Structures are given as structure tokens and as C-alpha cells.
C-alpha positions in Angstrom: -0.4 -1.1 -15.0 1.1 -0.8 -18.6 2.7 2.4 -17.2 4.7 -0.2 -15.1 5.9 -2.2 -18.1 7.1 1.3 -19.9 8.8 2.3 -16.8 10.2 -1.2 -16.5 11.2 -2.3 -19.9 11.1 0.9 -21.5 8.8 0.3 -24.2 4.6 0.0 -24.3 2.3 -3.0 -24.6 1.6 -1.6 -28.2 5.1 -1.5 -29.4 5.6 -5.3 -28.0 3.0 -6.3 -29.9 3.2 -4.6 -33.3 7.3 -5.8 -33.0 9.3 -9.0 -31.7 11.5 -8.1 -28.3 15.4 -9.2 -27.8 16.3 -9.9 -24.4 20.0 -10.1 -23.3 20.7 -12.7 -20.7 20.0 -10.5 -17.7 16.5 -10.3 -18.9 16.8 -6.6 -20.6 15.0 -5.4 -24.0 18.3 -4.9 -26.6 16.4 -4.6 -29.7 13.1 -4.9 -31.8 12.3 -7.3 -35.0 9.4 -6.1 -36.8 7.3 -8.8 -37.4 6.2 -8.0 -41.3 10.0 -8.2 -42.3 10.9 -11.2 -41.0 10.4 -14.1 -42.3 11.1 -17.3 -40.1 9.5 -17.6 -36.6 12.4 -16.1 -33.8 13.1 -18.7 -31.0 15.5 -17.8 -27.8 18.3 -19.3 -27.2 17.6 -21.0 -23.4 20.9 -20.4 -22.2 22.0 -16.5 -23.9 18.4 -15.8 -24.8 19.6 -14.9 -28.6 17.9 -16.2 -31.9 18.3 -20.0 -32.2 19.7 -21.2 -35.2 20.1 -24.5 -33.9 16.3 -25.0 -33.5 14.3 -28.3 -34.8 11.2 -26.1 -35.9 11.3 -22.8 -37.6 9.6 -21.3 -40.0 10.2 -20.9 -43.0 9.1 -19.4 -46.6 11.4 -21.5 -48.9 9.9 -23.9 -51.0 12.7 -26.3 -51.0 12.1 -28.4 -47.7 12.7 -32.1 -46.8 10.3 -33.5 -44.4 6.6 -33.4 -43.2 4.5 -30.3 -43.1 1.6 -29.3 -40.9 -0.1 -26.2 -42.1 -1.0 -23.3 -39.5 -3.4 -20.3 -41.0 -1.1 -20.6 -43.7 2.1 -21.4 -42.5 4.4 -24.7 -42.6 6.0 -26.4 -40.0 8.8 -28.8 -40.8 9.0 -31.7 -38.3 10.0 -35.5 -38.9 8.9 -38.5 -37.7 11.1 -40.7 -35.3 11.5 -44.0 -36.6 12.8 -47.2 -35.5 17.0 -47.5 -34.7 17.0 -43.8 -34.6 19.8 -42.3 -32.4 20.5 -39.5 -30.0 23.1 -38.2 -28.1 21.3 -37.9 -25.2 18.0 -38.0 -23.4 17.2 -34.9 -23.3 17.9 -34.4 -27.1 15.7 -37.5 -27.8 12.7 -35.5 -25.6 13.6 -32.2 -27.2 13.0 -34.3 -30.9 9.7 -36.2 -29.8 8.3 -32.7 -28.4 8.5 -30.8 -30.8 7.1 -33.5 -33.2 4.1 -33.4 -30.5 3.8 -29.6 -31.4 3.7 -30.3 -35.2 1.1 -32.8 -34.9 -1.5 -31.8 -32.2 -0.6 -33.6 -28.6 1.0 -33.4 -25.7 4.0 -34.7 -24.5 4.4 -36.2 -21.1 7.8 -38.4 -19.0 6.8 -42.0 -18.2 8.5 -45.4 -17.4 12.4 -45.2 -16.5 14.5 -48.8 -16.2 17.8 -48.5 -14.4 20.6 -51.6 -15.0 20.6 -53.8 -11.9 24.7 -54.1 -12.1 25.7 -50.5 -12.1 21.8 -48.8 -11.5 22.1 -46.7 -14.6 19.1 -45.3 -16.3 19.2 -47.8 -19.7 15.8 -46.8 -20.8 13.2 -44.2 -21.1 9.3 -43.8 -22.3 7.9 -40.4 -23.5 4.3 -40.8 -24.2 1.4 -38.7 -24.9 0.2 -36.4 -22.1 -3.3 -38.0 -22.2 -1.9 -41.8 -21.8 -3.0 -43.9 -18.9 -5.9 -43.2 -16.7 -6.1 -41.5 -13.2 -6.0 -43.2 -9.9 -9.6 -42.7 -8.2 -8.2 -44.8 -5.2 -6.6 -42.5 -3.3 -6.4 -44.1 0.7 -5.3 -40.6 1.3 -9.0 -39.3 0.3 -10.7 -42.5 2.2 -13.6 -41.0 4.7 -13.0 -37.4 3.4 -15.2 -35.4 0.6 -12.8 -33.9 -1.3 -13.4 -31.6 -4.4 -13.1 -33.8 -8.0 -11.0 -32.7 -10.4 -10.9 -33.5 -14.7 -9.0 -36.0 -15.6 -7.3 -35.3 -18.5 -6.1 -39.0 -19.2 -8.2 -41.5 -21.3 -5.8 -44.6 -21.9 -4.1 -43.2 -25.3 -1.0 -45.9 -26.6 1.1 -42.9 -28.5 4.9 -43.3 -27.1 8.4 -43.4 -27.7 10.4 -45.5 -26.1 14.9 -45.2 -25.9 17.5 -47.8 -25.2 21.2 -46.8 -23.7 23.2 -48.7 -26.9 26.8 -48.0 -27.3 26.8 -44.8 -25.4 24.0 -44.4 -27.5 20.1 -43.6 -27.2 18.5 -45.6 -30.2 14.8 -45.9 -30.8 13.3 -49.3 -30.1 9.9 -48.7 -30.1 7.0 -45.8 -31.8 3.5 -46.1 -31.6 2.4 -42.9 -33.4 -1.6 -44.0 -33.2 -3.9 -42.1 -30.9 -7.1 -42.7 -29.3 -8.5 -39.3 -28.8 -8.8 -36.2 -30.4 -6.1 -34.0 -31.3 -6.0 -30.8 -30.2 -6.4 -27.9 -32.6 -4.0 -26.5 -34.1 -4.4 -22.6 -32.4 -4.0 -24.3 -29.0 -1.4 -26.8 -29.4 1.2 -24.5 -27.4 -1.1 -24.7 -24.4 0.2 -28.0 -23.5 2.7 -28.1 -20.5 5.0 -29.5 -22.5 5.0 -27.5 -25.3 4.9 -24.0 -23.7 8.6 -23.7 -23.1 9.3 -20.0 -22.7 8.2 -19.7 -19.4 11.3 -21.7 -18.6 13.4 -19.7 -20.5 16.0 -18.2 -18.4 15.3 -15.1 -19.7 11.4 -15.4 -19.2 12.3 -15.8 -15.6 14.6 -13.1 -15.2 11.7 -11.2 -16.8 9.4 -12.5 -14.2 11.6 -12.1 -11.0 11.9 -8.4 -12.5 8.3 -7.3 -12.9 6.8 -9.5 -10.1 9.9 -7.9 -7.9 8.1 -4.4 -8.8 4.7 -5.4 -7.8 3.4 -6.1 -11.0 0.0 -8.6 -10.6 0.9 -12.1 -12.2 -1.6 -11.5 -15.1 -0.1 -8.8 -16.3 3.3 -10.7 -16.4 1.6 -13.3 -18.6 0.0 -10.7 -20.7 3.8 -9.1 -21.2 5.3 -12.4 -21.8 3.1 -13.4 -24.6 3.3 -10.1 -26.4 6.9 -10.6 -26.4 6.6 -14.2 -27.8 4.0 -15.3 -30.1 5.0 -19.1 -29.8 4.0 -19.3 -26.7 1.2 -18.1 -24.7 2.1 -18.1 -21.2 -0.7 -17.6 -18.5 -1.0 -15.8 -14.9 -1.2 -19.5 -13.3 2.3 -20.3 -14.6 4.0 -17.4 -13.4 2.6 -17.9 -10.2 4.0 -21.6 -9.7 7.2 -19.9 -11.2 7.7 -17.2 -8.2 6.4 -20.1 -5.7 9.3 -22.3 -6.5 11.7 -19.3 -6.2 10.6 -18.9 -2.9 10.1 -22.5 -2.0 14.5 -22.6 -2.9 14.8 -20.2 -0.4 12.8 -21.9 2.5 15.2 -22.2 5.4 17.6 -19.8 3.9 15.7 -16.7 4.4 17.7 -15.2 7.6 21.0 -16.2 6.0 20.1 -14.2 2.7 19.2 -11.3 4.7 22.4 -11.2 6.7 24.0 -11.3 3.2 22.0 -9.0 1.5 22.8 -6.6 4.7 26.7 -7.4 4.1 26.6 -6.4 0.6 24.6 -3.1 1.8 27.1 -2.1 4.6 30.2 -2.9 1.9 28.5 -0.1 -0.5 27.3 2.5 2.8 29.8 1.5 5.6 27.4 3.5 7.9 24.3 1.3 7.1 23.3 -0.2 10.8 21.5 -3.4 11.4 21.2 -5.8 14.6 19.4 -9.2 14.8 18.0 -11.1 17.6 19.3 -15.1 18.2 17.2 -17.1 20.6 19.2 -19.8 22.3 18.6 -22.6 19.2 19.7 -20.1 16.5 16.7 -18.7 15.0 16.0 -15.9 14.2 13.6 -13.8 16.1 13.6 -10.0 15.5 15.6 -7.9 13.2 16.0 -3.9 12.9 18.1 -2.2 10.0 18.7 1.8 9.1 20.8 3.4 6.4 23.4 6.3 6.6 20.8 9.0 5.0 18.1 7.5 7.0 20.4 8.1 10.7 21.6 11.7 9.3 17.8 12.6 8.9 16.7 11.5 12.2 19.5 13.8 13.8 17.5 16.6 11.7 14.0 15.2 12.5 14.3 13.6 15.8 11.5 16.0 17.5 8.7 13.5 17.0 8.5 10.3 15.2 5.1 8.0 15.0 6.0 4.0 15.9 3.4 1.6 14.8 3.6 -2.7 15.0 -0.2 -3.1 13.7 0.7 -4.4 10.1 2.5 -7.9 9.5 2.7 -9.1 6.0 5.3 -11.4 5.4 5.9 -15.5 5.4 6.6 -15.6 9.4 3.6 -13.2 10.2 6.6 -11.1 12.0 5.1 -7.6 12.6 6.2 -4.8 10.4 7.5 -1.6 12.6 8.7 1.1 10.7 10.2 4.7 12.4 8.0 7.2 10.3 9.1 11.1 10.8 8.1 14.4 9.0 10.7 15.7 7.0 11.1 19.9 6.0 8.3 19.9 3.6 5.9 17.7 5.8 5.9 14.4 4.3 6.3 11.0 5.7 10.3 9.8 6.1 11.7 6.9 7.2 14.2 6.6 9.6 14.5 2.9 10.4 12.2 -0.4 10.4 12.3 -3.8 12.1 10.3 -6.8 11.9 9.9 -8.4 15.6 9.2 -11.5 16.7 6.3 -10.1 18.9 5.0 -7.6 21.1 6.4 -7.7 24.1 8.0 -5.8 26.3 10.9 -7.5 26.0 11.1 -7.6 22.1 10.0 -3.6 22.1 12.8 -2.6 25.0 15.9 -4.4 22.8 14.3 -2.7 19.9 14.3 0.7 21.0 17.9 -0.2 22.5 19.0 -1.2 19.2 17.2 2.5 18.0 19.8 4.4 20.5 22.9 2.7 19.6 22.0 2.8 16.0 21.1 7.1 16.5 24.1 8.0 18.7 21.8 7.3 22.3 19.9 10.7 21.1 16.2 9.9 21.7 13.2 11.4 19.9 12.0 14.3 22.0 8.3 12.9 21.3 6.4 9.4 20.3 3.0 8.8 19.1 1.7 5.1 19.3 -1.1 3.4 20.0 -2.7 2.6 23.7 0.1 -1.1 24.0 0.9 -1.4 27.2 4.2 -3.4 26.4 4.9 -0.5 24.3 4.5 2.3 26.6 6.4 0.3 29.6 9.5 -0.2 26.7 9.1 3.5 26.1 8.9 4.3 29.9 12.1 2.6 30.7 14.4 3.2 27.6 13.0 6.9 26.5 12.2 8.2 30.0 12.4 11.4 29.4 10.5 11.4 25.6 6.7 12.7 25.6 4.6 9.7 24.9 1.6 10.4 23.1 -1.4 8.2 22.3 -2.5 8.1 19.2 -6.1 10.4 19.0 -8.0 8.7 16.1 -7.5 5.5 18.2 -8.7 7.5 21.4 -11.7 9.3 19.3 -12.7 5.4 18.4 -12.8 4.3 21.4 -14.8 7.5 22.5 -17.6 6.4 20.4 -17.8 2.7 21.2 -17.3 3.0 25.2 -19.9 6.5 25.5 -23.4 6.2 23.4 -23.7 10.2 24.1 -20.7 10.6 22.2 -22.4 9.6 19.1 -24.9 12.5 18.9 -22.6 15.1 17.8 -25.0 17.8 18.6 -26.1 16.6 21.8 -25.2 18.3 25.3 -23.1 15.7 26.5 -20.8 15.8 23.1 -20.5 19.5 24.0 -19.7 19.9 27.2 -17.0 17.3 26.6 -15.3 19.3 23.7 -15.3 22.4 25.8 -13.5 20.7 28.3 -11.3 18.4 25.6 -10.1 21.7 23.7 -9.2 23.8 27.1 -6.1 25.2 26.5 -4.1 25.0 29.6 -3.8 22.2 32.2 -5.4 24.4 35.1 -8.6 24.9 32.9 -8.5 21.6 32.1 -8.6 20.0 35.0 -11.6 22.8 36.5 -13.4 21.8 33.4 -13.2 18.0 33.9 -14.3 18.3 37.7 -17.5 20.1 36.8 -18.2 17.4 33.9 -17.2 14.9 36.4 -19.7 15.9 38.4 -22.7 16.9 36.2 -22.7 13.4 34.3 -22.1 11.7 37.6 -18.6 9.6 36.0 -18.4 6.6 37.7 -14.8 5.8 39.2 -14.2 2.7 37.5 -15.8 3.6 34.1 -13.9 3.8 31.0 -13.8 7.6 30.8 -12.4 7.7 34.4 -9.9 5.2 33.8 -8.9 6.9 31.0 -8.9 10.0 32.6 -6.0 8.7 34.8 -4.1 8.4 31.3 -4.9 12.3 30.3 -1.1 13.2 29.7 -0.8 10.4 27.3 -3.7 12.1 25.2 -5.8 15.5 26.4 -4.0 18.5 23.8 -3.8 20.3 27.3 -0.9 18.7 28.3 0.9 18.9 25.7 1.1 22.8 24.8 4.5 22.9 25.2 5.7 19.9 23.1 6.1 20.2 19.2 4.7 17.6 17.4 4.8 18.9 13.7 1.0 18.8 14.0 0.6 15.3 14.1 -1.6 13.6 17.0 -2.7 10.1 15.5 0.1 7.2 13.5 -1.7 7.9 10.1 1.6 8.6 8.6 2.9 5.4 9.6 0.1 3.8 8.1 0.4 5.9 5.1 3.7 3.9 4.6 2.1 0.5 5.6 -0.1 1.1 2.4 2.9 1.2 0.4 3.1 -2.5 0.6 -0.5 -3.3 -0.4 -0.3 -5.1 -3.5 3.7 -5.6 -3.3 3.8 -8.3 -0.3 1.2 -11.1 0.8 1.8 -13.8 3.4 3.9 -15.9 1.2 6.2 -13.1 0.9 10.0 -14.0 2.1 12.0 -11.7 4.3 14.3 -11.0 1.7 11.5 -10.1 -0.4 10.4 -7.8 2.0 13.7 -6.0 3.0 13.6 -5.6 -0.7 10.2 -4.0 -0.7 11.0 -1.7 1.9 14.1 -0.5 0.4 11.7 0.3 -3.2 9.4 2.9 -0.1 12.5 4.0 0.8 13.8 5.4 -2.2 9.9 6.1 -3.5 9.8 8.8 -0.3 13.4 9.9 -1.1 12.5 10.8 -4.9 9.5 12.7 -3.6 11.9 14.9 -1.2 14.1 15.2 -3.8 11.7 16.5 -6.5 10.3 18.8 -3.9 13.5 20.2 -3.0 14.2 21.0 -6.3 10.6 23.0 -7.2 11.5 25.3 -3.9 14.9 25.8 -4.9 14.0 26.5 -8.6 10.8 28.6 -7.8 10.0 32.2 -6.1 7.0 32.3 -3.3 4.1 34.6 -4.9 3.5 37.2 -2.2 0.2 38.6 -0.7 1.3 41.7 -0.1 4.8 42.8 -1.9 5.0 45.2 0.8 4.5 42.8 3.5 8.4 42.8 5.0 7.3 39.2 7.4 5.9 37.5 4.5 8.7 37.8 1.9 11.2 36.7 4.7 9.2 33.6 5.4 9.1 32.9 1.6 13.3 33.1 1.6 12.9 30.9 4.5 10.9 28.2 4.4 10.2 25.1 1.7 6.9 25.3 -0.2 4.6 23.6 2.0 5.7 25.4 4.9 5.0 28.8 3.5 1.2 27.5 1.8 0.7 27.2 6.2 2.3 30.6 6.9 0.4 32.5 4.1 -2.9 31.1 5.4 -1.8 32.4 8.6 -0.9 35.6 7.1 -4.3 36.0 5.3 -6.0 35.7 8.7 -4.1 38.7 10.4 -6.5 41.5 8.9 -10.0 39.2 9.8 -8.1 39.6 13.6 -9.3 41.7 16.2 -7.7 42.5 19.3 -8.2 44.1 22.9 -5.2 45.3 25.5 -5.6 43.7 28.7 -2.8 45.1 30.1 0.8 46.6 29.8 3.5 46.3 32.6 7.1 47.7 31.4 8.4 45.9 28.5 5.9 43.2 28.5 2.4 44.1 27.2 -0.7 41.6 27.2 -3.4 41.7 24.0 -6.5 39.1 23.4 -6.6 38.5 20.0 -9.1 36.6 17.9 -11.0 36.5 14.6 -14.1 38.9 14.2 -16.5 36.3 13.7 -15.6 34.1 17.1 -17.0 34.7 20.3 -14.6 36.0 22.5 -13.9 33.4 24.9 -12.3 31.6 21.7 -9.9 34.4 21.6 -6.4 33.7 22.9 -4.3 35.4 25.3 -0.5 37.0 23.5 1.7 38.0 25.2 4.6 40.1 23.3 7.7 41.1 25.6 10.2 43.7 23.8 13.5 42.2 25.8 17.1 43.2 25.4 18.3 39.9 23.6 15.4 40.6 21.4 11.5 40.2 20.9 9.7 37.4 22.5 6.0 36.2 22.0 3.9 33.5 23.1 0.4 32.3 22.3 -2.1 30.4 24.5 -2.9 28.8 21.4 1.1 27.2 21.3 0.4 26.8 17.4 4.2 27.7 17.3 5.3 25.4 20.5 3.2 22.4 18.8 3.6 23.1 14.8 6.9 25.3 14.9 5.0 27.9 12.7 4.0 31.3 13.8 -0.2 31.5 14.5 -2.2 35.0 12.8 -2.6 35.9 16.6 1.0 36.3 17.2 1.5 37.5 13.7 -0.9 40.2 14.0 0.8 41.6 16.9 3.7 41.8 14.8 2.5 43.5 12.1 0.7 46.2 15.1 4.3 46.9 17.0 5.3 47.0 12.9 8.6 44.4 13.2 10.4 44.8 9.8 11.3 41.1 10.2 10.6 37.8 12.1 13.3 36.9 14.7 15.6 33.9 14.4 14.2 32.0 16.7 10.5 32.3 15.5 11.8 30.4 12.3 13.0 26.9 13.0 15.8 25.4 10.6 14.1 22.0 10.0 11.3 23.4 7.9 13.5 25.8 5.8 15.3 23.8 2.4 18.6 23.6 4.4 17.2 21.3 7.2 19.0 17.7 6.7 22.1 19.3 7.1 21.6 22.2 9.7 22.4 20.0 12.8 25.5 20.9 15.3 26.5 17.0 15.7 25.4 17.5 19.8 28.5 19.9 19.8 26.2 22.9 21.7 25.3 20.3 24.2 28.7 19.1 24.9 30.1 19.0 28.3 33.1 22.0 28.2 35.1 20.1 30.4 34.8 16.7 28.3 37.5 17.1 25.5 36.5 13.3 24.2 35.2 13.3 20.5 31.6 11.3 21.0 30.3 9.6 18.1 28.0 12.0 17.4 31.1 14.7 16.6 32.5 12.0 14.1 29.4 11.9 12.3 28.8 15.2 12.4 32.4 15.7 10.7 31.5 13.0 7.7 28.6 14.2 6.8 29.6 17.7 6.4 32.7 16.1 4.1 30.0 13.8 2.2 27.8 16.6 1.6 30.4 19.0 -0.3 31.6 15.5 -2.4 28.4 14.9 -3.2 26.8 18.2 -4.1 29.4 20.3 -5.3 32.3 20.3 -8.4 36.0 20.2 -6.5 38.7 21.3 -8.7 42.0 19.7 -8.6 43.6 22.6 -5.9 41.0 22.6 -4.3 41.3 19.4 -3.7 45.4 19.3 -3.5 44.5 21.8 -0.7 41.9 19.3 1.1 44.2 16.3 0.8 47.2 18.3 3.0 44.8 19.6 5.7 43.8 16.1 6.3 47.3 15.0 6.2 48.3 17.4 8.6 45.0 16.5 10.9 46.2 13.2 10.7 50.0 14.4 12.3 48.3 16.4 15.0 45.9 13.1 15.9 48.9 10.5 16.0 50.5 13.3 18.4 47.7 13.3 20.6 47.3 9.7 20.5 51.1 9.1 21.4 50.4 12.1 24.7 47.7 10.4 26.3 49.4 6.7 26.1 52.4 8.2 28.1 50.5 10.1 30.1 48.8 6.9 31.1 51.6 4.8 31.1 53.2 7.1 33.8 49.7 7.0 35.7 50.2 3.2 36.2 47.6 2.1 33.8 48.1 -0.2 31.0 45.7 0.4 27.9 45.9 -2.1 24.7 45.5 0.1 21.6 44.1 -3.1 19.6 41.4 -5.2 21.6 40.5 -8.5 19.6 37.2 -9.5 20.7 36.6 -13.6 19.6 32.9 -13.9 18.8 32.3 -17.7 17.8 30.9 -18.5 14.9 26.7 -19.1 15.1 24.4 -20.4 12.2 21.4 -18.5 11.9 18.3 -20.3 11.1 14.9 -18.5 10.2 12.0 -17.4 12.6 9.4 -19.6 14.1 6.2 -19.0 12.1 3.7 -17.0 13.9 0.4 -19.4 13.5 -2.4 -16.7 14.5 -3.5 -14.1 12.0 -2.9 -10.3 12.9 -1.7 -9.4 16.4 -1.1 -12.5 18.8 -3.4 -14.1 21.4 -1.5 -12.5 24.3 -1.2 -8.8 22.5 -1.9 -5.9 25.0 -3.9 -3.6 23.1 -7.6 -4.2 23.5 -10.0 -4.6 20.8 -13.1 -2.4 20.7 -16.5 -3.9 20.0 -16.1 -1.9 16.2 -13.1 -3.9 15.6 -14.8 -7.3 16.8 -17.4 -7.0 15.1 -15.8 -6.0 11.6 -13.1 -8.9 12.6 -16.1 -11.8 12.6 -17.9 -10.3 9.6 -14.8 -11.1 7.4 -14.6 -14.7 8.7 -15.1 -17.3 5.9 -17.8 -19.4 6.3 -18.3 -23.1 5.0 -19.9 -23.5 1.7 -21.4 -27.0 2.4 -23.4 -25.9 6.0 -23.1 -22.0 6.3 -21.1 -22.4 9.5 -18.2 -20.3 11.1 -15.1 -22.5 12.1 -14.5 -24.6 9.2 -14.6 -25.3 5.5 -15.8 -27.7 3.0 -12.6 -29.7 3.7 -13.0 -30.4 7.1 -17.0 -30.7 7.5 -16.7 -34.0 8.5 -14.9 -32.4 11.9 -17.9 -29.9 12.2 -18.4 -30.4 15.5 -15.3 -30.7 17.5 -13.9 -27.6 15.2 -16.8 -25.6 16.7 -16.3 -26.6 20.2 -12.7 -26.1 19.7 -12.8 -22.6 18.4 -15.7 -21.5 20.6 -13.4 -22.7 23.6 -10.7 -20.6 21.9 -12.4 -17.3 21.2 -13.7 -17.6 24.7 -10.4 -17.7 26.3 -9.2 -14.5 23.9 -12.0 -12.6 24.7 -10.9 -13.4 28.6 -7.0 -12.3 27.7 -8.3 -9.1 25.9 -10.6 -8.5 28.6 -7.8 -9.0 31.2 -5.3 -6.9 29.1 -8.2 -3.8 28.9 -7.8 -3.9 32.8 -4.3 -4.3 33.3 -3.4 -1.1 31.2 -6.5 1.0 32.4 -5.4 0.5 36.0 -1.3 0.8 35.2 
């Protein structure tokens, strides 16, 4: 974690220990003072974070000092003892004076009694006492009949105090008691008193705590860091946690407003930033979705497959976190957008997917990978009717092991027959093999496996041979995004903090993408053979990660054998496979030398599913002595320019429709923005571009007038300026979801393993060892146990109904 300090502050802990660190008012380090060369202890001014020349307590080396002194390790602290009729300008000045006196004489200070005038209710008396004054109240009515943990008392009736009264606009000491009835704190520990540890209350320290906690630094590390920067105070992790908690409590009831404010600020910086919020009738926030311009731009290039997962929920309102995750040209996970949802009902998913379409110019994904949630599946079928929906293979395999005991033994005959059916290469063979498998093992009609067969188009590989999935079959990429938030967010994280952490995750992903872009552009591919033209072409086109995968396929072509199956004109069929493979595993390759170019398809469908040629096709291309790979077999999404290679929907637009769609506009804006960001624009070219844009504006105004005249002659009336008045609404924070994890009416059924794992994590009462309560609620044991048993029974029934609905659907 020390490396985080170096990245955030720019200094190591060792540097800070050897020097004194100075901060500006924003909490940024601006200088170091060596401890050995400074005679005076440096205190930071609470307002500016600068050295405070007026501090009452200072470290001195001079011999001429007035007042009393206390020695600590050879150093002298100058202090003045209070006296009767001593005057102060304010209550704060008196408290500060008494507090410094307490520091010098080894005791803590606490504010006590206050008196007000009966005439005008102004404060006329304040009393400051020793921190150990009085006695602890042991007769708390709130604890009657309860078994509570007893805390140690710090009070023992000390009578030391300082009382001040207001007189002629001054505050005058009229009572002072210096005697204590307890042992005073040792000099090395006196700064641990709450009143003496003021550094954590400093504006500079608060800014540092906010900055470091925002970067995910643990409270104990922050405390160590602050203690190293100021030897006058020992900051504890508890104080850091308290400050963060107070800051969060100050924003309670305003979190939704602060998020809206944050989104409007983002839109001011990024005009194409998109966000949407769902509000209930009472004005409470239900769900929200947001995506910036670069994410929208990336989606247009990589919209062929996305992963959607809502199993992660770590924020104060327990709202499910729903990221839209894709794969970029380096095979890295990339974020297209994010949502926080009110629940996991079909209506909520439908709202989210509709907002997604609006944000992404009506372009639906080619394939979407999710878990087996029936509400999600119905929403996808409604909003994305032409999108292929695939269930996460990891969840499928996990349920398979749990529901079918035979699958626990991978070497059993059942497992071998199952794999032979599951990995069939086409739908026809798959269905034939299922008939044999069903008959051999007597698969019952309402069994889990038979019901899953009814949903085979969502998970069996043979049904996705024609669908591009970028090599993905599970939602692990979305879960890897979720893992980024571990350690950064928890159950008390506010909405605003969660949005900020999402921005950090987005920035982290983009930095990794930029790093891979740099490595690809600034290096040359190392070829297996300098005479292989196919490999040389791929090395110039593909990114580093994709060329590595291509070379894996290229290495195997020397070990591939082939058989000629037949030839019909320009179409030739081959059977290709590795020399050490059984022939039934070989794949059929169809090679056609057509007029429009070479076309090749393979039974393994690697190119259709992953976008890269397989070793079988490459072996035949090498056999036919092709000098280059046809352009259709090098997908632009795997090249270095992938993010900028899309036509904006121009190629798919209707020829008889002359209207420019929002997607057309986005296409032009993206190209123009890319030029301004990536290239230096000389003044001569700037003038040329400005003249061209002015010509376009003139043409646009002329076209607009012609269209208005044509509509007016036809009797239609068009108003160019349409003002829609929207009533102002006040937005409130969302309702807190009280259940842990997914809601009780979630439609994704839990497996036996998940139920057992969840049960093993439940906490037990330390007094009786039973589940369902803790020591604080021990007296309600019988009622709590009965209530929890009933809730668990109802929950199991709901999960069973959800499972039956999913399989029946």
C-alpha cells in the first residue's frame, strides 16, 4: 500500500519520516523541512495549512523564556497557568488556552456546563473540566432488561476545572481549580487525549483523508501517513473512520441530488455524456444509468457482444450494480455503461434496456451473455428481439454438477456420453445425439436436465456456431469488473462515492487500453517464418494479443493432416485435423475459389465465433498457396484502428431516406474529434477547415428553408422551435433495500451449493451458539428463531416457484 502513497502524494513513507511535510489548503504537499535543521516544532494553521506563527505552544531552543516549562525528552514546552480575572476575547480562545495548558501538564480537557441569561438567552458562563471529571451514569433506562457490553469508564470524579463568565464583552476567569485526584498521563502519551489530538481536525488533514480514502487506502494506512506528517499528533484509524462517517452522514438525504449535480458537471465537460434516472411517484430515485461519450463511441465499434451481470451490490442502499461489459481490440474488458437498479424485476430491466437503446442510437447488441434470470430474459426478448441471448456457461456447469450426481465423476461413462452430445458441431447432430443419450439414461420428462434441454438454444454450443461471441461463454468479464471495487466500496458507500469509484475503474481500463495501443504501435511482430506471407500480413494488421492467438493457430498447421473428401467445380471439401487426433474429431473445411474472391468455412466455426481463422482453414490456404488472407477474414475489430473503424450506419441506411440520423451525426462528430485530439492542426489547415464548415452551414440553412417552403405549400405547419415545459421536481434518495444480497423475490434460483455456502457464512450468537440472533438480541431468541425459520421456509418456497417458472417458460 506504500506505493499508493507515492503515487498520490509523490513521496515515500521513509521520506516523510525523515522530513516534515508541508501542505497547501487543497491538501497537496508543497515542501519539506528537514527535522535536523529546524529548532522549532512546526504547527499548521487550521485555515491555510501554513506555519502558524501565533501558536501558543511552540518548541524553543532559546534560553530566554518566560513562563513555566515542562520537560519531555530534553525539550521544553512553554505554557502559562490560568489565573483569576484573566480575560479572553472569546469562548474559543479560552478553551484553546486551557487545552494547551492541559497538554503541557499532561491531562485532557472536556467542555462541560453552560449557563444562559434568563433575559435574552445568551450564553453567560462556560465551564471546561478535566476529561476525567464526574462519574459514569450506570442507570440507563434504555438498558433495562437487556444484556449489554459494559465499557470501561474514564471518569473518576476529578475536580480540576476552569470557569469563565461574560463581563463587559469579555470572558473573565472567575473559578480555577488546578488539583487533580488521579494520576496524570505520561508525557509520551498526553497527545492521545481527544482534546489534544487536533491534527485530524485540521482542514489540511481532512482533505488528505478524503483524498486517500477516495483512492481506496485503508484507514490504518491513512492514520500512519498522517502521524508521519505531524509528530505533534498521533492519529488513529478510529479517528479516520469517524471523519469519513461524519462526512457521509452530512450527505444523507442529499445523495441523489449530489449525483445529479455530478452528472450535470460531467455533461458540461463532455456534451455527449448521457444519463437517465427513474423516479417513483414520491420523487424517490429508483434506478439510474449513465455512459460517457467515449464509452458510447467504443460500443459502436465493439457492439457485437456484451456481458450483463447484476449480482454485485455494495452501496448504502444495496442497489444492484449493473455494468455493461464488452471486449475491445486487445481482448481486454471494456465498460460501455453502468446502472444502479432499484430491484431485479422485469419492468426495471425493460426500463434499463430501453435507456440503453436511446443512449446507443438504437443499435442493439449482437449477442448478450447473462445468468439464467427469467425477468432479465423476458426483458431482453422484449427490447432486443434480434439479439442472441446466451446463458453463462459457468452457471450451467455448476448447476449440472449439483443436479446430476453422475457428473461428479469426470471419467464416468455418463460424463463421456454427455460431453459427446454437448460438443457436437452442428444442430442436427446435436439433436440426434440427444435422442440416443435420453433413451440410454432414461431422462425423465420433468427432470432438471430435460427442462434445460427445452432451453438449449440459450446455452448449447451447437446453437451458437453462427454467432460472434469473441470467445466468451460466461459472465466472468463482468465479475472481473466487480472485483475492481473490492476494497474500495462497502455497505456504507454513498451513491456519489460509488459513481466516483466507477469513474476510477473506467479510467483504469482506458489506461490499460492506451498502454496496449502504444506497445502495438511501437513494436514489430516477430514471425515464426519470414517466408510465410500469411503470417506477415497478420502481424501488420492484428494487435499484439490477437497476433499471439493467430500464431498459436499458425504453429499447428505443420502438424495438421488432411483428406480430400470431394470436389465440385470451384468448391472443394477437405477433412482436416491434428495428426495425433482421432479422425472423428477432424473438421470439414469447404474451400471455394469464387469470382468475388476466396471463401472458406470450417466445421469448428472458430472464425464465426471468435473472429480469427482456425488452423484448419490456414492449412488449406497454405496448401492452395494463397499469398494473402482475404480481407473478409481479418475483422477490423481486432486491428489497432478498431475504435475508429465504423461507418456510422451509412452502409445500412435506406437509400430512399435522405434524413440524417443521430448515428450519422455521431459518426461525423467522432471523426472530427479524433482529428483534433490526435493530430497537430496548422493554421493554414485550420483556415481551410473553417471555410469548409462555413460552406456547410450555408448549404444547411438553404436546405432548411427549401424544406420549410415545401411543407408550407402542402398545407402543413411546422414550428422550428418547440418548447416543452417540464415541471420542476425534487429528487429524493432511494429507499434502502433491507434484504442482503439479491431480493427475496429474485427469479434466479439458488443451487444447493450456493445455499450451503451462504449458510456457512451466517454468524452465530456468541452466548448460545445458535443462528438467527446475536448477543444483543439474545433475550428474543425463541421469537427470533421462530420468525427466521418461517422466513427461510417462505424464501425456499419462493425460490422453488421461481425455478419451476424458469424451466416451464
